C-alpha positions in Angstrom: 0.0 0.0 0.0 1.7 3.1 -1.2 1.8 6.4 0.7 0.2 8.4 -2.1 -2.9 6.2 -2.3 -3.2 5.9 1.4 -3.0 9.7 1.8 -5.7 10.2 -0.8 -7.9 7.6 0.8 -7.8 9.2 4.3 -8.3 12.7 2.9 -11.4 11.6 1.0 -12.9 9.7 4.0 -12.4 12.7 6.3 -13.8 15.1 3.7 -16.8 12.9 3.3 -17.4 13.0 7.0 -17.1 16.8 7.0 -19.7 17.0 4.3 -22.0 15.1 6.6 -21.1 17.5 9.5 -19.2 14.8 11.4 -15.5 15.1 12.2 -13.9 11.7 11.6 -10.5 10.0 11.8 -9.4 7.7 8.9 -6.5 5.3 9.0 -4.9 3.2 6.3 -2.7 0.2 7.0 -0.7 -2.0 4.7 -1.4 -5.7 4.1 0.6 -6.6 7.2 -1.2 -4.1 9.4 1.4 -1.4 9.6 0.1 2.2 9.7 0.6 4.0 6.4 -1.6 7.1 6.8 -3.8 8.7 9.5 -5.8 11.9 9.3 -7.9 13.3 12.1 -10.4 16.0 11.5 -10.5 18.9 13.9 -13.1 18.0 16.6 -13.0 14.3 16.0 -13.3 12.3 19.3 -9.9 11.5 20.7 -10.5 7.7 21.0 -11.4 7.6 17.3 -7.7 7.8 16.3 -7.0 4.4 17.8 -10.4 3.0 16.9 -9.9 3.8 13.2 -6.5 2.1 13.3 -8.0 -0.9 15.0 -10.8 -1.2 12.4 -8.2 -1.0 9.6 -6.0 -3.6 11.3 -9.0 -5.9 11.8 -10.0 -5.7 8.1 -6.5 -6.2 6.9 -5.9 -9.1 9.3 -9.0 -11.1 8.4 -9.3 -9.7 4.8 -13.0 -8.9 5.3 -15.0 -5.9 6.5 -14.6 -5.4 10.2 -18.2 -6.4 11.2 -17.8 -9.6 9.2 -15.2 -10.8 11.8 -17.9 -10.7 14.4 -20.2 -12.8 12.2 -17.4 -15.3 11.7 -16.9 -15.8 15.5 -20.3 -15.0 17.1 -21.4 -18.6 17.3 -18.4 -19.6 19.4 -18.2 -17.8 22.8 -14.6 -18.9 23.5 -13.5 -17.8 20.0 -15.4 -14.5 20.0 -14.2 -13.7 23.5 -10.6 -14.6 22.6 -10.6 -12.5 19.4 -12.3 -9.5 21.0 -9.7 -9.6 23.8 -6.8 -9.2 21.4 -5.4 -5.7 21.2 -6.2 -3.9 17.9 -9.4 -5.8 17.1 -12.6 -3.9 16.4 -15.5 -6.0 15.2 -17.9 -3.2 14.2 -18.5 -1.1 11.1 -16.0 1.2 9.5 -13.1 -1.1 8.6 -12.8 -2.3 5.0 -10.1 -4.2 3.1 -8.4 -2.4 0.3 -8.5 -4.6 -2.8 -6.9 -3.4 -6.0 -6.9 -5.6 -9.1 -8.2 -8.5 -6.9 -5.3 -8.3 -4.4 -5.8 -7.1 -0.8 -3.1 -4.5 -0.3 -4.2 -3.1 3.0 -7.3 -1.7 4.7 -9.0 1.5 5.8 -10.6 2.2 9.1 -12.9 5.2 9.8 -14.2 6.3 13.2 -16.1 9.1 14.8 -19.5 8.8 13.3 -22.2 6.1 13.2 -21.1 2.7 11.9 -23.1 3.5 8.7 -21.4 6.8 8.2 -18.0 5.4 8.9 -18.6 2.7 6.4 -19.9 5.1 3.8 -16.8 7.3 4.2 -14.5 4.3 3.9 -16.3 3.2 0.7 -15.9 6.7 -0.7 -12.2 6.5 0.0 -12.0 3.1 -1.8 -13.8 4.4 -4.8 -11.4 7.4 -5.0 -8.3 5.1 -5.3 -9.9 2.6 -7.6 -10.3 -0.2 -5.0 -13.2 -2.6 -4.7 -16.2 -1.2 -2.8 -18.0 -3.1 -0.1 
């Protein structure tokens, strides 16, 4: 995941949140979960910086949107409890893998709004860089 695409993605996501009147944080990680870009809008909730990173890390780690991880483990209390207890895991909306030409090259996480808004802003970012939309 290159810096130029990551920077564009976080800028688009945060701008989309601004259009909705909601200050957000957007984070992009590479395929191995390393932080590539982070942008925090003025007024975004402080915890949203870490939550956005956690959503991106979760989506990159499991190669699915972050809420799909919950669906994968919900039927097994031991597994869901174990996964949820791991640092950096966020199993709710706003984290999406970044797939370009069929290859997952990273993920984006957006936090600060509702799950629906966070996901909409993440998808807008994906569209802006030519990645698969979820």
